[in-house]
C-alpha angles and dihedrals in degrees: 000000000000124000120224109334127199127202090232140356087252088062088047091055091047090052091050091051091049094048101038110015095159097047116108107258101178134019119191110170107294092348117096131177130184126218095261091056093041091055091047090050092049092048093049093049092045091056090047091052091049089053087055090056097256099134109112090006133089126269118196121206122201100179132137122233106298144111086275091060091053097045091045093051094052091039092057092050092046089051090061091248130127113256116226105189113198127197111241089220092067116115121236088254092056091044091052092058096046095045091049091050096044095041095201120195092215135028118203106198136183113247089237091057101037097099094051093044100048097076097051089041093054091044089055090053096246106169101195128045119183115194115205136181142110094283099043114022126356117198097201097071109079109194132201122356114008110240127214119238116272114252109299114265123259106268090223095052120102109265104171132038098187120180120220120235093262096221091142097045137302114005116258124218111233115207115214126176127226090250093050092054095044096046090050090058089054092044092054090044090057091063099031107032114198125221121239109262096019115169109221126195118220117192098142118093108278087220089068124091092233095055091046096050098040098036122011095043097030097059098061091044089056094040083237141130128271110211107201126207120188091232143332109296114155097221092048091048094051091047092051095048090062103029096047096037093236115204101173119048118189110191144147136229089268091054095045092048093048095047094048089056094049116108092226095051097092091050095053119103108234095167096112094053108097101166135034123187128200126202143137094071141008116296113227111232094231090055091051090052093049092049095049092047091051099044104024087230123114122231113228106208120204139182133223147112139221090265090059099055076261115276123076104156144002141182098256126232114252096033127086112269113244107218111232093020125107089208135238129324116276114246118290089022129113122198124191136176114226136180115279096227102057105004089221106093114080111223124218130244116297095021124111126235142123118314116233127180140192129196146115093273096066122118122263089229145281117303112250091354108103094156094050091044090054090049094050098039113050125162092344092308127116110222103212102194088229125123116225148135139225121225123222091273094052098256114147126231119190110210105175148316114287090230091051095059111119124206108216115185090335095312123115108235123187109207092210090070090055091046091053089053092051093046089061091058109105093225097052123088098173137005142181127184124202134181117236131188117272125185094218106031098032088235137010132193127251119194119211110198140182114207124217115255109284094005125129131199125159125206094260094054092047091049091048088051091052090045090062092053110028138053110258096252089059095059116114111248091212139013120218118194123216136179086224135352118247116258134206122231087266089058094250123135107272102227092172089061090051091052092048091051090075139267115272117214119253114277114258088244095050117123113278113262093245091055100052095079092060114093 
């Protein structure tokens, strides 16, 4: 059963402005805007975009976290255009590819990024460039006569062309309709009901699916306030939690780990926070326990991807959180585990295979990628490329990426299982495990670890620790220490960068090659 459902997030914003016009909608440092002014700003920008010929076309936004990013996003959708949100961290080379593929009619660009973006924009044939920012063009100051919104967009029209992170190759443009986005907000709300007037912190890039779903689109649904930070900076986050009376805290394993290690964390008042979300990557169970013990607030972990609008499952409010699980499917969504080889045989509870999902929030397809669309969408199912299992009660556990599976001496090994083991070690703050080629075993595992401040752990002690918890063929052959693990623009561990950094030889005390195939 879905709670209140809107035909589009534009309609959702209009409803929030009608019901709570004087409530703060957006907070960006000292700048504050209520719902009446936000709607007026969105309407004015939508009409401007239509005058530039954007209706039915694509509009790309390259804007850092700000009120401008929020108004521009809703303005593009209200104009009847397709929003192409771009991460400000993209290089000109990456921008050139995406802009050429998306072929937007208009680029809305942050004043701080305009110089770097102009060349790839012109090369892509973009006719109109709108530069925004506090020193050039603010979008929160509607002038003159207040305009009404243009006619609401067709729910079945494409609303978002969102490009995947591209960590496995060229980025792919995911096409999502207005209805898919709006229904996904209601689906998530069914498991994690918001409270009217919630104050939600947004430190993730507003160009990312997670920040949109759990911030930009959540706040109007709740008639609440989105408190925007330019980026994740621990001191700024801790200040905002207290100063802005944050009640909803969307984070990620990287954020939770970093804040727990911060010297001010224990002195921060978390009493107003009633709900924490985790997304972007798997949340280690020991980290969840440490966070809840320190703040008194549970972390509700969910699962999804850009292609799924993005939310597929969540640990629901009102039921005990199951550590290690990403929860149950949101309403109107089916999740199955199928064999990795064919994707056709449904696997029973407790067995691992590829996760596939079906529901109204799924993408229409990849832009200009018919072959990859046909591979991802088969028979109405989205094949996620993730390895997971369902327990007897239907709770989902994500174990690894299908592409990350390593075959060590003939055994399938999922690095996530080894990472979970390492995360539980008291000296380890962060860990990532990758498979690397090996002449004898086919592949072997290399563990990249970040130690806690002041902690020590040599290879032999780490290997002994793994030996007590993992079959021998799952032991890392080498441990590489880092001050911090590399991250993608979506704040996920960049395993490709770790692979490119080189392959260390096996440690002298690693298991003999002829022993690794024995369980």
